[in-house]
MDAnalysis code that builds the backbone (N, CA, C; Angstrom):
import MDAnalysis as mda
import numpy as np

u = mda.Universe.empty(504, n_residues=168, atom_resindex=np.repeat(np.arange(168), 3), trajectory=True)
u.add_TopologyAttr("name", ["N", "CA", "C"] * 168)
u.add_TopologyAttr("resid", np.arange(1, 169))
u.add_TopologyAttr("resname", ["UNK", "UNK", "UNK", "UNK", "UNK", "UNK", "UNK", "UNK", "UNK", "UNK", "UNK", "UNK", "UNK", "UNK", "UNK", "UNK", "UNK", "UNK", "UNK", "UNK", "UNK", "UNK", "UNK", "UNK", "UNK", "UNK", "UNK", "UNK", "UNK", "UNK", "UNK", "UNK", "UNK", "UNK", "UNK", "UNK", "UNK", "UNK", "UNK", "UNK", "UNK", "UNK", "UNK", "UNK", "UNK", "UNK", "UNK", "UNK", "UNK", "UNK", "UNK", "UNK", "UNK", "UNK", "UNK", "UNK", "UNK", "UNK", "UNK", "UNK", "UNK", "UNK", "UNK", "UNK", "UNK", "UNK", "UNK", "UNK", "UNK", "UNK", "UNK", "UNK", "UNK", "UNK", "UNK", "UNK", "UNK", "UNK", "UNK", "UNK", "UNK", "UNK", "UNK", "UNK", "UNK", "UNK", "UNK", "UNK", "UNK", "UNK", "UNK", "UNK", "UNK", "UNK", "UNK", "UNK", "UNK", "UNK", "UNK", "UNK", "UNK", "UNK", "UNK", "UNK", "UNK", "UNK", "UNK", "UNK", "UNK", "UNK", "UNK", "UNK", "UNK", "UNK", "UNK", "UNK", "UNK", "UNK", "UNK", "UNK", "UNK", "UNK", "UNK", "UNK", "UNK", "UNK", "UNK", "UNK", "UNK", "UNK", "UNK", "UNK", "UNK", "UNK", "UNK", "UNK", "UNK", "UNK", "UNK", "UNK", "UNK", "UNK", "UNK", "UNK", "UNK", "UNK", "UNK", "UNK", "UNK", "UNK", "UNK", "UNK", "UNK", "UNK", "UNK", "UNK", "UNK", "UNK", "UNK", "UNK", "UNK", "UNK", "UNK", "UNK", "UNK", "UNK", "UNK", "UNK"])
u.atoms.positions = np.array([
    [-85.651, 82.848, -1.708],
    [-86.342, 82.053, -0.728],
    [-86.956, 80.845, -1.439],
    [-86.805, 79.711, -0.813],
    [-87.415, 78.484, -1.329],
    [-88.505, 78.041, -0.375],
    [-89.622, 77.579, -0.935],
    [-90.734, 77.098, -0.116],
    [-91.196, 75.757, -0.648],
    [-91.598, 74.891, 0.279],
    [-92.119, 73.571, -0.088],
    [-93.434, 73.357, 0.651],
    [-94.423, 72.813, -0.061],
    [-95.755, 72.617, 0.495],
    [-96.126, 71.145, 0.458],
    [-97.029, 70.735, 1.373],
    [-97.523, 69.363, 1.334],
    [-98.684, 69.266, 0.338],
    [-99.303, 68.118, 0.259],
    [-100.338, 67.872, -0.753],
    [-101.613, 68.683, -0.548],
    [-101.829, 69.214, 0.665],
    [-103.024, 70.036, 0.908],
    [-102.713, 71.526, 0.975],
    [-101.482, 71.895, 0.649],
    [-101.114, 73.304, 0.554],
    [-100.491, 73.914, 1.796],
    [-100.184, 73.103, 2.804],
    [-99.525, 73.626, 4.002],
    [-98.037, 73.831, 3.738],
    [-97.518, 74.970, 4.169],
    [-96.088, 75.245, 4.052],
    [-95.348, 74.318, 5.012],
    [-94.466, 73.467, 4.498],
    [-93.758, 72.520, 5.358],
    [-92.255, 72.794, 5.448],
    [-91.728, 73.573, 4.513],
    [-90.298, 73.874, 4.542],
    [-90.064, 75.220, 3.878],
    [-89.229, 76.028, 4.523],
    [-88.899, 77.335, 3.982],
    [-87.410, 77.571, 4.217],
    [-86.721, 77.984, 3.176],
    [-85.289, 78.257, 3.268],
    [-85.051, 79.691, 2.812],
    [-84.305, 80.447, 3.625],
    [-83.978, 81.826, 3.293],
    [-82.490, 81.930, 2.974],
    [-82.195, 82.723, 1.949],
    [-80.814, 82.925, 1.520],
    [-80.465, 84.405, 1.616],
    [-79.194, 84.707, 1.875],
    [-78.755, 86.095, 1.895],
    [-78.418, 86.550, 0.479],
    [-77.908, 87.759, 0.348],
    [-77.616, 88.325, -0.974],
    [-76.491, 87.585, -1.704],
    [-75.686, 86.811, -0.972],
    [-74.626, 85.995, -1.589],
    [-75.101, 84.576, -1.889],
    [-76.416, 84.378, -1.764],
    [-77.051, 83.090, -2.010],
    [-76.599, 82.001, -1.024],
    [-76.218, 82.442, 0.186],
    [-75.864, 81.508, 1.245],
    [-77.087, 81.312, 2.141],
    [-77.272, 80.096, 2.618],
    [-78.424, 79.778, 3.451],
    [-78.323, 80.530, 4.781],
    [-79.383, 81.300, 5.106],
    [-79.433, 82.015, 6.387],
    [-80.160, 81.205, 7.444],
    [-81.287, 80.644, 7.056],
    [-82.055, 79.823, 7.978],
    [-82.967, 78.877, 7.211],
    [-83.392, 77.834, 7.909],
    [-84.340, 76.876, 7.345],
    [-85.396, 76.595, 8.406],
    [-86.634, 76.524, 7.974],
    [-87.722, 76.258, 8.905],
    [-88.567, 75.107, 8.400],
    [-88.877, 74.180, 9.302],
    [-89.756, 73.046, 9.008],
    [-91.020, 73.214, 9.845],
    [-92.172, 72.954, 9.260],
    [-93.453, 73.108, 9.948],
    [-94.232, 71.803, 9.900],
    [-94.966, 71.543, 10.996],
    [-95.721, 70.294, 11.130],
    [-97.151, 70.620, 11.528],
    [-98.097, 69.832, 11.012],
    [-99.521, 70.108, 11.163],
    [-100.242, 68.900, 11.743],
    [-101.371, 69.152, 12.408],
    [-102.197, 68.051, 12.898],
    [-103.175, 67.608, 11.815],
    [-104.049, 66.680, 12.145],
    [-105.002, 66.144, 11.159],
    [-106.012, 67.175, 10.675],
    [-106.186, 68.267, 11.443],
    [-107.097, 69.346, 11.047],
    [-106.361, 70.474, 10.319],
    [-105.112, 70.227, 9.931],
    [-104.261, 71.197, 9.230],
    [-103.906, 72.416, 10.063],
    [-103.929, 72.273, 11.386],
    [-103.454, 73.337, 12.265],
    [-101.944, 73.197, 12.411],
    [-101.245, 74.302, 12.301],
    [-99.810, 74.313, 12.564],
    [-99.620, 74.011, 14.044],
    [-98.889, 72.957, 14.382],
    [-98.701, 72.608, 15.792],
    [-97.250, 72.715, 16.247],
    [-96.317, 72.690, 15.301],
    [-94.912, 72.753, 15.674],
    [-94.110, 73.235, 14.483],
    [-93.151, 74.097, 14.761],
    [-92.195, 74.457, 13.720],
    [-90.833, 74.626, 14.376],
    [-89.815, 74.371, 13.580],
    [-88.447, 74.527, 14.063],
    [-87.679, 75.333, 13.028],
    [-86.993, 76.375, 13.508],
    [-86.220, 77.247, 12.644],
    [-84.755, 77.139, 13.058],
    [-83.909, 76.766, 12.104],
    [-82.489, 76.572, 12.384],
    [-81.714, 77.713, 11.737],
    [-81.002, 78.469, 12.571],
    [-80.159, 79.560, 12.101],
    [-78.710, 79.200, 12.394],
    [-77.809, 80.115, 12.144],
    [-76.382, 79.805, 12.286],
    [-76.001, 79.399, 13.711],
    [-76.478, 80.119, 14.722],
    [-76.093, 79.831, 16.106],
    [-77.209, 79.251, 16.958],
    [-78.456, 79.437, 16.534],
    [-79.586, 79.054, 17.374],
    [-80.592, 78.190, 16.626],
    [-81.348, 77.471, 17.421],
    [-82.509, 76.724, 16.939],
    [-83.711, 77.284, 17.696],
    [-84.761, 77.635, 16.977],
    [-85.976, 78.137, 17.597],
    [-87.098, 77.139, 17.358],
    [-87.705, 76.689, 18.450],
    [-88.832, 75.771, 18.390],
    [-90.093, 76.551, 18.725],
    [-91.125, 76.382, 17.926],
    [-92.405, 77.035, 18.157],
    [-93.467, 75.961, 18.351],
    [-94.204, 76.047, 19.455],
    [-95.283, 75.113, 19.754],
    [-96.594, 75.889, 19.740],
    [-97.636, 75.302, 19.140],
    [-98.911, 75.988, 18.990],
    [-100.030, 75.143, 19.584],
    [-100.937, 75.799, 20.337],
    [-102.087, 75.126, 20.942],
    [-103.367, 75.771, 20.430],
    [-104.410, 74.955, 20.296],
    [-105.686, 75.431, 19.765],
    [-106.805, 75.100, 20.731],
    [-107.825, 75.952, 20.732],
    [-109.039, 75.719, 21.490],
    [-110.199, 76.022, 20.557],
    [-111.031, 75.033, 20.301],
    [-112.170, 75.183, 19.388],
    [-111.713, 75.702, 18.026],
    [-110.651, 75.114, 17.491],
    [-110.104, 75.434, 16.174],
    [-109.497, 76.830, 16.057],
    [-109.263, 77.503, 17.183],
    [-108.638, 78.820, 17.160],
    [-107.329, 78.757, 17.928],
    [-106.308, 79.405, 17.391],
    [-105.025, 79.451, 18.071],
    [-105.214, 80.111, 19.428],
    [-104.809, 79.429, 20.494],
    [-104.972, 79.980, 21.831],
    [-103.635, 80.325, 22.483],
    [-102.573, 79.625, 22.065],
    [-101.279, 79.866, 22.686],
    [-100.158, 79.442, 21.749],
    [-99.066, 80.183, 21.779],
    [-97.857, 79.760, 21.090],
    [-96.670, 80.027, 22.012],
    [-95.671, 79.183, 21.895],
    [-94.494, 79.285, 22.751],
    [-93.260, 79.225, 21.864],
    [-92.295, 80.114, 22.126],
    [-91.021, 80.046, 21.409],
    [-89.942, 79.611, 22.397],
    [-89.250, 78.538, 22.037],
    [-88.163, 78.004, 22.848],
    [-86.890, 78.098, 22.024],
    [-85.875, 78.742, 22.581],
    [-84.617, 78.849, 21.851],
    [-83.613, 77.847, 22.407],
    [-82.736, 77.414, 21.516],
    [-81.700, 76.457, 21.891],
    [-80.396, 76.884, 21.231],
    [-79.368, 77.052, 22.032],
    [-78.043, 77.377, 21.518],
    [-77.455, 76.115, 20.896],
    [-76.973, 76.203, 19.662],
    [-76.423, 75.032, 18.967],
    [-75.182, 74.473, 19.663],
    [-74.396, 75.342, 20.289],
    [-73.149, 74.893, 20.915],
    [-73.382, 74.259, 22.277],
    [-74.166, 74.904, 23.136],
    [-74.365, 74.404, 24.500],
    [-75.569, 73.476, 24.611],
    [-76.463, 73.515, 23.617],
    [-77.702, 72.741, 23.593],
    [-78.662, 73.127, 24.723],
    [-78.392, 74.248, 25.398],
    [-79.292, 74.723, 26.447],
    [-80.554, 75.298, 25.809],
    [-81.702, 74.966, 26.424],
    [-82.984, 75.460, 25.926],
    [-83.591, 76.405, 26.948],
    [-84.295, 77.423, 26.446],
    [-85.039, 78.303, 27.338],
    [-86.258, 78.848, 26.612],
    [-87.310, 79.081, 27.388],
    [-88.524, 79.680, 26.830],
    [-88.261, 81.161, 26.627],
    [-88.376, 81.615, 25.386],
    [-88.196, 83.041, 25.085],
    [-89.440, 83.833, 25.450],
    [-90.580, 83.340, 24.992],
    [-91.831, 84.021, 25.294],
    [-93.009, 83.095, 25.021],
    [-94.143, 83.479, 25.593],
    [-95.415, 82.794, 25.380],
    [-96.378, 83.832, 24.835],
    [-97.135, 83.462, 23.817],
    [-98.165, 84.352, 23.280],
    [-99.531, 83.727, 23.549],
    [-100.446, 84.547, 24.057],
    [-101.815, 84.111, 24.320],
    [-102.756, 84.898, 23.429],
    [-103.816, 84.240, 22.959],
    [-104.749, 84.855, 22.017],
    [-106.168, 84.708, 22.544],
    [-106.989, 85.751, 22.346],
    [-108.385, 85.719, 22.762],
    [-109.251, 86.221, 21.611],
    [-110.438, 85.617, 21.453],
    [-111.335, 85.914, 20.329],
    [-112.705, 86.326, 20.843],
    [-113.436, 87.077, 20.021],
    [-114.808, 87.432, 20.373],
    [-115.772, 86.379, 19.822],
    [-117.064, 86.617, 19.990],
    [-118.085, 85.656, 19.552],
    [-118.127, 85.490, 18.039],
    [-117.560, 86.457, 17.310],
    [-117.509, 86.370, 15.845],
    [-116.190, 85.760, 15.367],
    [-115.427, 85.167, 16.306],
    [-114.132, 84.521, 16.011],
    [-113.065, 85.497, 15.528],
    [-113.184, 86.768, 15.903],
    [-112.172, 87.759, 15.551],
    [-111.173, 87.871, 16.700],
    [-109.908, 87.993, 16.360],
    [-108.879, 88.180, 17.375],
    [-109.104, 89.519, 18.068],
    [-109.230, 89.502, 19.398],
    [-109.454, 90.758, 20.120],
    [-108.328, 91.079, 21.110],
    [-107.568, 90.065, 21.533],
    [-106.447, 90.296, 22.442],
    [-105.302, 89.372, 22.078],
    [-104.121, 89.927, 22.226],
    [-102.902, 89.174, 21.986],
    [-101.914, 89.633, 23.058],
    [-101.354, 88.686, 23.802],
    [-100.400, 89.036, 24.852],
    [-99.104, 88.278, 24.662],
    [-98.006, 88.970, 24.885],
    [-96.689, 88.350, 24.860],
    [-96.152, 88.398, 26.281],
    [-95.889, 87.208, 26.828],
    [-95.385, 87.099, 28.190],
    [-93.940, 86.628, 28.124],
    [-93.073, 87.381, 28.792],
    [-91.651, 87.057, 28.789],
    [-91.128, 87.226, 30.218],
    [-90.411, 86.243, 30.689],
    [-89.859, 86.275, 32.051],
    [-90.950, 86.518, 33.094],
    [-92.129, 85.929, 32.883],
    [-93.225, 86.040, 33.831],
    [-93.946, 87.374, 33.840],
    [-93.601, 88.269, 32.922],
    [-94.212, 89.587, 32.849],
    [-94.879, 89.776, 31.487],
    [-95.946, 90.558, 31.470],
    [-96.561, 90.912, 30.193],
    [-95.667, 91.953, 29.530],
    [-95.088, 91.566, 28.414],
    [-94.208, 92.488, 27.698],
    [-95.019, 93.376, 26.757],
    [-95.940, 92.766, 26.021],
    [-96.820, 93.488, 25.106],
    [-98.230, 92.943, 25.258],
    [-99.206, 93.809, 25.126],
    [-100.596, 93.375, 25.040],
    [-101.245, 94.229, 23.963],
    [-101.921, 93.583, 23.042],
    [-102.605, 94.268, 21.952],
    [-104.103, 94.025, 22.080],
    [-104.882, 95.090, 22.049],
    [-106.343, 94.998, 22.003],
    [-106.783, 95.436, 20.619],
    [-107.567, 94.608, 19.953],
    [-108.050, 94.891, 18.609],
    [-109.519, 95.282, 18.673],
    [-109.858, 96.412, 18.067],
    [-111.243, 96.893, 18.006],
    [-111.680, 96.881, 16.544],
    [-112.905, 96.412, 16.310],
    [-113.421, 96.249, 14.950],
    [-114.597, 97.171, 14.702],
    [-114.767, 97.558, 13.446],
    [-115.925, 98.335, 13.029],
    [-117.040, 97.405, 12.588],
    [-118.158, 97.985, 12.187],
    [-119.304, 97.197, 11.729],
    [-118.974, 96.378, 10.489],
    [-117.964, 96.821, 9.733],
    [-117.562, 96.127, 8.511],
    [-116.596, 94.969, 8.784],
    [-116.309, 94.700, 10.072],
    [-115.388, 93.645, 10.525],
    [-113.925, 93.930, 10.244],
    [-113.591, 95.138, 9.822],
    [-112.193, 95.518, 9.657],
    [-111.666, 96.046, 10.991],
    [-110.377, 95.838, 11.224],
    [-109.761, 96.390, 12.427],
    [-109.759, 97.911, 12.309],
    [-110.350, 98.570, 13.285],
    [-110.402, 100.037, 13.299],
    [-109.328, 100.615, 14.215],
    [-108.978, 99.854, 15.256],
    [-108.049, 100.390, 16.242],
    [-107.259, 99.240, 16.867],
    [-105.966, 99.480, 17.073],
    [-105.124, 98.572, 17.842],
    [-104.547, 99.384, 18.995],
    [-104.802, 98.914, 20.207],
    [-104.279, 99.575, 21.398],
    [-103.159, 98.690, 21.941],
    [-101.981, 99.268, 22.088],
    [-100.816, 98.529, 22.560],
    [-100.463, 98.972, 23.972],
    [-100.311, 97.982, 24.848],
    [-99.869, 98.224, 26.217],
    [-98.502, 97.566, 26.364],
    [-97.549, 98.275, 26.949],
    [-96.199, 97.745, 27.102],
    [-95.853, 97.550, 28.574],
    [-95.184, 96.459, 28.863],
    [-94.593, 96.194, 30.179],
    [-95.570, 96.361, 31.333],
    [-96.642, 95.570, 31.335],
    [-97.622, 95.524, 32.420],
    [-98.368, 96.838, 32.647],
    [-98.272, 97.768, 31.740],
    [-98.934, 99.060, 31.906],
    [-100.449, 98.907, 31.814],
    [-101.159, 99.689, 32.594],
    [-102.616, 99.739, 32.515],
    [-103.067, 100.841, 31.557],
    [-102.139, 101.723, 31.200],
    [-102.427, 102.820, 30.288],
    [-101.895, 102.477, 28.900],
    [-102.608, 102.877, 27.841],
    [-102.118, 102.588, 26.483],
    [-100.764, 103.241, 26.222],
    [-99.907, 102.517, 25.538],
    [-98.615, 103.064, 25.125],
    [-98.703, 103.615, 23.712],
    [-99.423, 102.883, 22.841],
    [-99.565, 103.273, 21.440],
    [-100.997, 102.967, 21.005],
    [-101.598, 103.876, 20.268],
    [-102.906, 103.617, 19.662],
    [-102.785, 103.852, 18.167],
    [-103.216, 102.868, 17.395],
    [-103.243, 102.974, 15.937],
    [-104.700, 102.930, 15.495],
    [-105.065, 103.828, 14.587],
    [-106.408, 103.841, 14.010],
    [-106.268, 103.637, 12.511],
    [-107.194, 102.856, 11.951],
    [-107.129, 102.508, 10.536],
    [-108.399, 102.947, 9.824],
    [-108.207, 103.430, 8.582],
    [-109.314, 103.876, 7.738],
    [-109.200, 103.118, 6.415],
    [-110.343, 102.707, 5.873],
    [-110.370, 101.824, 4.715],
    [-111.125, 102.447, 3.544],
    [-110.793, 101.999, 2.335],
    [-111.576, 102.383, 1.163],
    [-112.681, 101.345, 0.951],
    [-113.473, 101.551, -0.098],
    [-114.616, 100.657, -0.355],
    [-114.191, 99.238, -0.718],
    [-112.933, 99.038, -1.105],
    [-112.439, 97.701, -1.436],
    [-111.853, 96.985, -0.220],
    [-111.836, 97.663, 0.924],
    [-111.322, 97.050, 2.146],
    [-109.829, 97.206, 2.354],
    [-109.202, 98.091, 1.592],
    [-107.764, 98.333, 1.749],
    [-107.539, 99.535, 2.662],
    [-106.520, 99.443, 3.501],
    [-106.185, 100.553, 4.397],
    [-105.735, 101.748, 3.558],
    [-106.360, 102.908, 3.800],
    [-105.958, 104.118, 3.077],
    [-105.295, 105.143, 3.993],
    [-105.542, 105.005, 5.306],
    [-104.906, 105.926, 6.244],
    [-104.714, 105.215, 7.575],
    [-103.582, 105.504, 8.197],
    [-103.263, 104.960, 9.515],
    [-102.765, 106.102, 10.390],
    [-103.440, 106.307, 11.511],
    [-103.015, 107.327, 12.476],
    [-102.429, 106.598, 13.679],
    [-101.260, 107.046, 14.114],
    [-100.605, 106.438, 15.266],
    [-100.272, 107.521, 16.276],
    [-100.569, 107.243, 17.536],
    [-100.149, 108.136, 18.617],
    [-99.386, 107.306, 19.627],
    [-98.154, 107.736, 19.896],
    [-97.307, 107.094, 20.889],
    [-97.398, 107.926, 22.156],
    [-98.064, 107.401, 23.165],
    [-98.289, 108.143, 24.404],
    [-97.030, 108.261, 25.246],
    [-96.026, 107.461, 24.968],
    [-94.765, 107.551, 25.709],
    [-94.001, 108.805, 25.313],
    [-94.067, 109.170, 24.036],
    [-93.319, 110.331, 23.533],
    [-94.238, 111.457, 23.077],
    [-95.554, 111.185, 23.076],
    [-96.572, 112.113, 22.578],
    [-96.428, 112.372, 21.074],
    [-95.729, 111.494, 20.393],
    [-95.531, 111.616, 18.945],
    [-96.770, 111.124, 18.205],
    [-97.158, 111.868, 17.165],
    [-98.282, 111.490, 16.319],
    [-97.762, 111.289, 14.906],
    [-98.330, 110.307, 14.229],
    [-97.890, 110.002, 12.872],
    [-99.107, 109.631, 12.033],
    [-99.140, 110.090, 10.804],
    [-100.210, 109.719, 9.872],
    [-99.570, 109.175, 8.611],
    [-99.985, 107.969, 8.234],
    [-99.548, 107.367, 6.979],
    [-100.753, 107.252, 6.063],
    [-100.566, 107.659, 4.812],
    [-101.629, 107.519, 3.814],
    [-101.159, 106.521, 2.769],
    [-102.089, 105.689, 2.316],
    [-101.773, 104.642, 1.362],
    [-102.619, 104.827, 0.112],
    [-101.986, 104.640, -1.034],
    [-102.678, 104.786, -2.316],
    [-102.519, 103.492, -3.095],
    [-103.562, 103.131, -3.793],
    [-103.573, 101.874, -4.542],
    [-103.918, 102.149, -5.990],
    [-103.337, 101.391, -6.847],
    [-103.667, 101.454, -8.262],
    [-104.262, 100.091, -8.625],
    [-105.514, 100.101, -8.978],
    [-106.203, 98.866, -9.336],
    [-106.222, 98.762, -10.856],
    [-105.732, 97.659, -11.349],
    [-105.722, 97.425, -12.807],
    [-106.551, 96.184, -13.098],
    [-107.373, 96.308, -14.102],
    [-108.219, 95.186, -14.503],
    [-107.870, 94.805, -15.931],
    [-107.771, 93.549, -16.179],
    [-107.415, 93.070, -17.520],
    [-108.534, 92.268, -18.114],
])
């Protein structure tokens, strides 16, 4: 992968290669005067994806993905993402709207330490949670355990994470 940055450290170009070192995709990113990402375009073999970003009070409020077929040049909105923040500027809701319907909605719950403690996922306009993830942290702020319950299948999963800290 190749990356190129502007003079203030914003990623402006990214190129991905496959295992044969052939170019898979290239993405160009553009920023406003406040260094907010406002537009990016990703060119793949058959499609072009345009991403537009909107901000409200310096916080990302909306993003839109528009796809374009390279052969027909037809464009269509793939999805719109909406973001909501609490008074502490933490992301608390994220919604993906596709074809006029809420496809995914994520509610983020935080602990007193400002770490995400729970993510509640709602799928396809559901009022009931589809998936709940709970996170547990060590004293350094790294996730050490993640519990997931999928209410659609009643499946439960626990992942434990271990870290090795080395100091030189």
